C-alpha positions as CSV (number, residue, x, y, z in Angstrom):
1,M,-14.7,-16.2,5.7
2,D,-12.0,-17.4,3.4
3,N,-13.7,-18.9,0.3
4,G,-10.6,-20.2,-1.6
5,P,-7.8,-22.6,-0.8
6,K,-5.9,-21.7,2.3
7,D,-2.4,-22.0,1.0
8,H,-1.3,-18.5,0.4
9,F,-0.3,-17.8,4.0
10,T,0.8,-20.1,6.8
11,A,-1.5,-22.4,8.6
12,R,-1.1,-20.4,11.8
13,H,-2.4,-17.3,9.9
14,Y,-5.6,-19.1,8.9
15,A,-6.1,-20.4,12.5
16,A,-6.3,-16.8,13.8
17,K,-8.5,-16.1,16.8
18,D,-10.4,-13.3,14.9
19,S,-10.7,-12.9,11.2
20,R,-12.8,-10.3,9.5
21,G,-13.2,-8.0,6.5
22,P,-15.7,-5.5,5.2
23,L,-17.1,-7.8,2.5
24,P,-17.8,-11.5,3.1
25,F,-17.1,-12.5,-0.5
26,L,-13.6,-11.1,-0.4
27,N,-10.6,-12.1,1.7
28,P,-10.4,-10.9,5.3
29,T,-8.4,-7.7,5.8
30,R,-7.5,-8.2,9.5
31,R,-6.7,-11.1,11.8
32,H,-5.8,-11.4,15.5
33,I,-3.2,-14.2,15.9
34,P,-2.3,-15.2,19.5
35,L,1.4,-14.7,20.4
36,S,2.9,-18.2,20.5
37,L,5.0,-19.1,23.6
38,A,7.7,-20.1,21.1
39,D,8.1,-16.3,20.6
40,V,8.6,-15.7,24.3
41,K,11.8,-15.9,26.2
42,P,11.7,-16.7,30.0
43,A,13.3,-14.1,32.2
44,P,16.6,-15.3,33.7
45,T,15.1,-15.0,37.2
46,A,11.8,-16.7,36.5
47,E,12.5,-19.8,34.5
48,K,10.9,-22.2,36.9
49,Q,7.9,-20.0,37.5
50,T,7.5,-19.7,33.7
51,A,7.7,-23.4,33.2
52,D,4.9,-23.9,35.8
53,E,2.7,-21.2,34.4
54,T,3.0,-22.2,30.8
55,L,2.6,-26.0,31.3
56,G,0.1,-27.2,28.7
57,K,-0.2,-23.8,27.0
58,T,0.8,-22.8,23.5
59,T,-0.1,-19.1,23.6
60,T,0.1,-16.2,26.1
61,D,-3.7,-15.5,25.9
62,S,-2.9,-11.8,26.5
63,V,-0.8,-10.7,23.5
64,Y,-2.0,-11.0,19.9
65,H,-0.4,-10.2,16.6
66,V,-2.6,-7.9,14.6
67,W,-2.4,-8.6,10.9
68,H,-3.9,-6.0,8.5
69,S,-3.6,-6.5,4.8
70,R,-2.6,-2.9,4.2
71,D,0.0,-2.9,7.0
72,N,1.4,-6.2,5.6
73,R,2.0,-4.6,2.2
74,K,3.7,-1.7,3.8
75,G,6.0,-3.9,6.0
76,R,4.4,-2.7,9.3
77,H,3.6,-4.8,12.4
78,A,1.3,-4.3,15.3
79,I,0.2,-6.1,18.4
80,S,-2.9,-6.0,20.6
81,V,-3.0,-6.7,24.3
82,T,-5.8,-7.5,26.7
83,A,-6.9,-4.8,29.2
84,D,-5.3,-6.6,32.1
85,Y,-2.0,-6.9,30.3
86,A,-2.1,-3.2,29.2
87,G,-2.4,-2.1,32.8
88,K,0.8,-3.6,33.9
89,S,3.0,-3.6,30.8
90,S,5.5,-1.1,29.4
91,L,4.0,-1.1,25.9
92,R,2.9,2.3,24.6
93,S,0.1,2.7,22.2
94,S,1.1,3.7,18.6
95,S,-1.5,6.4,18.7
96,S,0.0,8.1,21.8
97,L,1.4,11.6,21.4
98,V,5.0,10.4,21.9
99,E,4.8,7.6,19.3
100,T,3.0,10.0,16.9
101,L,5.8,12.6,17.2
102,K,8.4,9.8,16.7
103,G,6.7,8.8,13.5
104,M,6.7,12.5,12.3
105,A,10.3,12.9,13.2
106,K,11.3,9.9,11.0
107,M,10.0,11.8,7.9
108,F,13.0,14.2,8.3
109,V,15.8,11.7,9.3
110,R,15.0,8.5,7.5
111,Y,15.1,8.0,3.7
112,P,14.7,4.3,3.0
113,I,15.0,4.4,-0.8
114,W,15.4,0.6,-0.9
115,D,11.8,0.3,0.5
116,V,9.3,0.1,-2.4
117,S,6.5,1.4,-0.1
118,Y,8.5,4.5,0.7
119,D,9.3,4.9,-3.0
120,V,5.6,4.7,-3.9
121,A,4.8,7.4,-1.4
122,L,7.7,9.6,-2.5
123,I,7.0,9.3,-6.2
124,Y,3.3,10.0,-5.8
125,T,4.1,13.0,-3.7
126,I,6.5,14.4,-6.4
127,G,3.8,13.7,-9.0
128,S,1.2,15.5,-7.0
129,I,3.5,18.5,-6.7
130,V,4.0,18.5,-10.4
131,W,0.2,18.5,-10.9
132,C,-0.2,21.4,-8.5
133,I,2.3,23.3,-10.6
134,N,0.2,22.3,-13.7
135,G,-2.9,23.7,-12.0
136,F,-1.2,27.1,-11.6
137,F,-0.3,27.0,-15.3
138,V,-3.7,26.2,-16.6
139,W,-6.2,27.5,-14.0
140,Y,-4.6,30.6,-12.6
141,P,-4.4,32.5,-15.9
142,L,-8.2,32.1,-16.1
143,Y,-8.6,33.4,-12.6
144,R,-6.1,36.3,-13.0
145,P,-5.6,36.9,-16.8
146,E,-3.1,39.7,-16.2
147,T,-0.6,37.1,-14.8
148,E,-0.4,35.0,-17.9
149,F,2.9,34.9,-19.7
150,P,3.6,33.5,-23.2
151,G,3.5,29.7,-23.5
152,E,2.2,29.3,-19.9
153,V,-1.0,27.4,-20.7
154,D,0.1,25.5,-23.8
155,S,3.7,24.6,-23.2
156,G,3.8,24.9,-19.4
157,G,0.5,23.1,-18.9
158,G,1.1,20.5,-21.6
159,I,4.6,19.5,-20.6
160,S,3.9,19.5,-16.8
161,A,0.8,17.3,-17.5
162,L,3.0,14.8,-19.4
163,V,5.6,14.8,-16.6
164,G,2.9,14.4,-13.9
165,A,1.1,11.6,-15.7
166,T,4.4,9.7,-16.3
167,I,5.3,10.0,-12.6
168,F,1.8,8.7,-11.6
169,E,2.3,5.7,-14.0
170,V,5.7,4.8,-12.4
171,G,4.1,5.1,-8.9
172,A,1.2,2.9,-9.9
173,T,3.6,0.3,-11.3
174,L,5.6,0.2,-8.0
175,A,2.3,0.0,-6.0
176,M,1.3,-3.0,-8.1
177,L,4.7,-4.6,-7.3
178,E,4.2,-3.8,-3.6
179,A,0.8,-5.6,-3.7
180,V,2.1,-8.8,-5.2
181,N,5.1,-9.0,-2.8
182,E,3.1,-9.0,0.4
183,N,4.7,-11.1,3.1
184,R,3.2,-14.6,3.5
185,T,4.8,-15.6,6.7
186,D,3.9,-14.8,10.3
187,C,6.3,-11.9,10.4
188,F,5.5,-9.7,13.5
189,G,8.9,-9.3,15.1
190,W,9.4,-5.6,14.9
191,A,6.4,-4.8,17.0
192,L,7.5,-7.0,20.0
193,E,9.4,-4.5,22.0
194,K,10.8,-5.7,25.4
195,A,8.0,-5.8,27.9
196,V,7.8,-7.7,31.2
197,E,4.7,-9.4,32.7
198,D,4.5,-12.4,34.9
199,G,8.2,-13.1,34.5
200,L,8.0,-13.3,30.7
201,V,10.1,-11.2,28.4
202,V,8.6,-10.6,24.9
203,A,11.8,-10.2,22.8
204,K,12.1,-8.0,19.8
205,R,13.0,-10.1,16.7
206,H,13.9,-7.4,14.2
207,P,16.7,-9.3,12.4
208,E,14.3,-12.1,11.6
209,C,11.8,-9.9,9.8
210,R,10.9,-11.4,6.4
211,H,9.2,-8.4,4.8
212,H,11.1,-7.4,1.6
213,H,11.2,-3.9,3.1
214,G,14.1,-5.0,5.3
215,N,16.4,-5.5,2.3
216,R,18.8,-2.5,2.2
217,R,20.9,-3.7,-0.7
218,S,18.6,-3.2,-3.6
219,L,15.0,-2.1,-4.4
220,F,13.9,-5.4,-6.0
221,G,15.5,-8.3,-4.1
222,R,15.4,-10.7,-1.2
223,P,14.7,-9.9,2.4
224,R,17.7,-9.4,4.6
225,R,17.8,-13.0,5.9
226,L,17.8,-14.4,2.4
227,A,20.3,-11.9,1.2
228,N,22.8,-13.2,3.7
229,G,22.9,-16.7,2.2
230,E,19.7,-18.6,2.5
231,R,18.4,-20.4,-0.6
232,G,15.6,-18.7,-2.6
233,R,12.3,-19.7,-4.0
234,T,11.5,-21.3,-7.3
235,G,12.9,-19.1,-10.1
236,D,15.9,-18.1,-8.1
237,K,19.2,-19.1,-9.8
238,G,20.6,-20.7,-6.7
239,D,20.7,-24.4,-5.9
240,H,17.1,-24.5,-4.6
241,E,14.7,-26.9,-6.2
242,A,11.0,-27.0,-5.9
243,S,8.0,-29.0,-7.0
244,T,4.3,-28.3,-7.1
245,S,1.7,-30.3,-5.2
246,P,-1.6,-31.3,-6.8
247,D,-3.4,-28.3,-5.2
248,G,-0.9,-25.9,-6.8
249,T,1.2,-25.3,-3.6
250,E,4.9,-25.3,-4.2
251,K,7.1,-27.5,-2.0
252,D,10.9,-27.3,-1.9
253,S,13.3,-30.3,-2.2
254,E,13.2,-30.6,1.6
255,G,9.4,-30.7,1.8
256,S,9.1,-27.4,3.5
257,D,6.8,-24.5,2.5
258,P,8.8,-22.1,0.3
259,R,6.7,-19.1,1.5
260,D,9.2,-18.5,4.3
261,K,11.9,-18.3,1.6
262,R,10.0,-16.0,-0.8
263,V,12.0,-13.7,-2.9
264,W,10.9,-10.8,-5.1
265,S,8.1,-11.6,-7.5
266,W,7.3,-9.5,-10.6
267,W,3.9,-11.0,-11.1
268,P,1.9,-13.8,-9.4
269,S,1.0,-17.0,-11.1
270,W,-2.5,-17.6,-12.5
271,Y,-3.2,-20.0,-9.6
272,E,-2.3,-17.2,-7.1
273,L,-4.4,-14.7,-9.0
274,R,-7.4,-17.0,-9.1
275,T,-7.3,-18.3,-5.5
276,H,-6.1,-15.2,-3.7
277,Y,-5.4,-11.9,-5.4
278,F,-8.7,-11.5,-7.3
279,R,-10.3,-11.7,-3.8
280,E,-7.8,-9.4,-2.2
281,I,-9.1,-5.8,-1.7
282,G,-5.7,-4.2,-1.7
283,F,-4.6,-6.0,-4.9
284,L,-7.9,-5.0,-6.7
285,A,-7.3,-1.4,-5.6
286,C,-3.8,-1.4,-7.0
287,F,-5.0,-3.1,-10.2
288,S,-7.6,-0.4,-10.7
289,Q,-5.0,2.2,-10.0
290,I,-2.5,1.0,-12.6
291,I,-5.2,0.6,-15.2
292,G,-6.5,4.2,-14.5
293,A,-2.9,5.6,-14.5
294,T,-2.0,3.9,-17.8
295,I,-5.1,5.2,-19.6
296,F,-4.7,8.6,-18.0
297,W,-1.1,8.6,-19.3
298,I,-2.5,8.7,-22.9
299,S,-4.0,12.1,-22.3
300,G,-0.7,13.3,-20.8
301,I,1.1,12.3,-24.0
302,V,-1.6,13.8,-26.3
303,G,-1.6,17.0,-24.3
304,V,1.8,18.0,-25.5
305,P,1.3,21.2,-27.6
306,S,2.8,19.7,-30.8
307,I,0.2,16.9,-30.7
308,L,-2.9,18.5,-29.2
309,G,-2.6,21.6,-31.4
310,G,-3.0,19.5,-34.6
311,L,-6.1,17.5,-33.6
312,S,-9.7,18.1,-34.7
313,T,-12.4,18.5,-32.1
314,P,-13.7,14.8,-32.4
315,A,-10.1,13.5,-32.2
316,E,-9.4,15.7,-29.2
317,N,-12.5,14.4,-27.5
318,G,-11.7,10.8,-28.2
319,I,-8.0,10.6,-27.3
320,Y,-7.6,13.5,-24.9
321,W,-10.7,14.0,-22.8
322,V,-12.0,10.4,-22.8
323,P,-8.8,8.9,-21.4
324,Q,-9.0,11.5,-18.6
325,V,-12.5,10.4,-17.7
326,I,-11.7,6.7,-17.8
327,G,-8.4,7.2,-16.0
328,G,-10.0,9.4,-13.3
329,S,-12.7,6.7,-12.9
330,G,-9.9,4.2,-12.2
331,F,-8.5,6.5,-9.5
332,I,-11.9,6.8,-7.9
333,I,-12.4,3.0,-7.8
334,S,-9.0,2.3,-6.4
335,S,-9.4,5.0,-3.8
336,F,-12.7,3.7,-2.7
337,L,-11.2,0.2,-2.4
338,F,-8.3,1.5,-0.3
339,M,-10.8,3.1,2.1
340,L,-12.8,0.0,2.2
341,E,-9.8,-2.1,3.1
342,T,-9.3,-0.2,6.3
343,Q,-12.9,-0.5,7.4
344,E,-14.4,-3.3,9.6
345,K,-17.8,-2.9,7.9
346,W,-18.4,-1.7,4.4
347,Y,-20.8,1.0,5.6
348,R,-18.8,2.2,8.6
349,P,-15.9,4.8,7.8
350,A,-12.7,4.1,9.7
351,L,-12.2,7.7,10.8
352,G,-9.6,6.7,13.3
353,V,-7.3,5.0,10.8
354,L,-4.8,7.1,8.8
355,G,-5.0,4.8,5.8
356,W,-8.7,5.6,5.5
357,H,-8.0,9.3,5.3
358,I,-5.3,8.7,2.7
359,G,-7.8,6.8,0.6
360,F,-10.4,9.6,1.1
361,W,-8.2,12.4,-0.2
362,N,-7.2,10.1,-3.1
363,L,-10.9,9.8,-3.8
364,V,-11.3,13.6,-3.9
365,G,-8.3,13.8,-6.2
366,G,-9.7,11.1,-8.5
367,I,-13.1,12.9,-8.7
368,G,-11.3,16.2,-9.5
369,F,-9.3,14.5,-12.4
370,C,-12.4,12.7,-13.7
371,L,-14.5,16.0,-13.6
372,C,-11.7,17.8,-15.5
373,G,-12.1,15.3,-18.4
374,A,-15.9,15.3,-18.3
375,L,-16.1,19.1,-18.4
376,G,-13.4,19.2,-21.0
377,F,-15.9,18.2,-23.7
378,G,-17.5,21.7,-23.2
379,A,-14.3,23.6,-22.9
380,A,-15.4,25.9,-25.7
381,N,-17.6,27.6,-23.1
382,P,-15.3,29.8,-20.9
383,A,-17.3,29.0,-17.7
384,V,-16.9,25.2,-18.4
385,E,-13.3,25.6,-19.2
386,Y,-12.7,27.4,-15.9
387,A,-14.6,24.7,-14.0
388,S,-12.5,22.0,-15.8
389,T,-9.2,23.5,-14.9
390,L,-10.3,24.3,-11.3
391,A,-11.2,20.6,-10.9
392,T,-7.7,19.6,-11.8
393,F,-6.2,22.2,-9.5
394,I,-8.3,21.0,-6.5
395,G,-7.7,17.3,-7.4
396,S,-3.9,17.9,-7.5
397,W,-3.9,19.4,-4.0
398,A,-6.1,16.6,-2.7
399,F,-3.6,14.0,-4.1
400,L,-0.7,15.9,-2.4
401,V,-2.6,15.9,1.0
402,S,-3.2,12.1,0.7
403,H,0.4,11.1,-0.2
404,C,2.4,13.2,2.2
405,P,1.4,11.2,5.4
406,L,2.8,8.0,3.7
407,L,6.4,9.1,3.8
408,P,7.1,7.7,7.4
């Protein structure tokens, strides 16, 4: 299913037991990788038994790492077990009531501001709240004219729109950085809680996680292991040297693959874009999102009363309403791609996946913002103006619904 060079991830990643995606001409979005026996510690009381049982084997054949492209960007891990193993292990499904409540509780006790994925969610949530306030400024006076106060629509609506559009631009930029800093190694340690089966102990390897989310020293920096003294990748100012092989894959001075020493990247190389990212659904979604947010930002700047009030009708249509339509269309495309990324088939909605519902409500929000701009061309008609402002109001709340679940 992979059409390009297989040098973005590790060899073990491409040798996965199961690899699939919603569109055959794009990169797979999920893989099932057998748990290697190198990841398993024999129980102290069963060392001889373990040696006999594992003779000639390289994997457990009962526990699999589950790699999802979205989860990899977010620094999350998951495992899948066979039915026989599930019946006699202590592992608890992440969708169980207890685990769900634990995840909800983390929203109120954990604030990992060093985690770019957390910051993306938090910033978009704040931006959505600002847009909801904007909706009250511009729509509610049309619904209840007696509640309007001086400057509410022009100043309140214009300034809040600029603030909201700016926050969305920052969020889209961070989401783009999140997409190009996906982890390229077989990093699944956090999901492997202690479980006993046939004398084997599957050990948790939390300290060895190589996702950048584990760095608690700075927002843009190295994973925890590298921050503690390991040499970095090409471009790091340490003593690490690297070369590039004929196929474009970098090799360090010791001949090892530098992907396991990856540090923060601000933008991928052209080779990485051509062979991987332009075929990656998550990257394409983030790319569409930042283009849409940037163009939409133009209307936010123009919407300030001192600028918008001095424009002619043709100028207002061209630099205020058109950017809203194009920007909203970018949000629609990105939301659809985020939904598609979670699906096994392009035509089958992933109703049981939280990420799909996040994408769906983002889609509703994008449609609302796009409709606001499209209807804005006829804003001289009171009924059309009402529909335009209502579309923004509904879209703002849809964005807020979609982003709140991301906080855990």
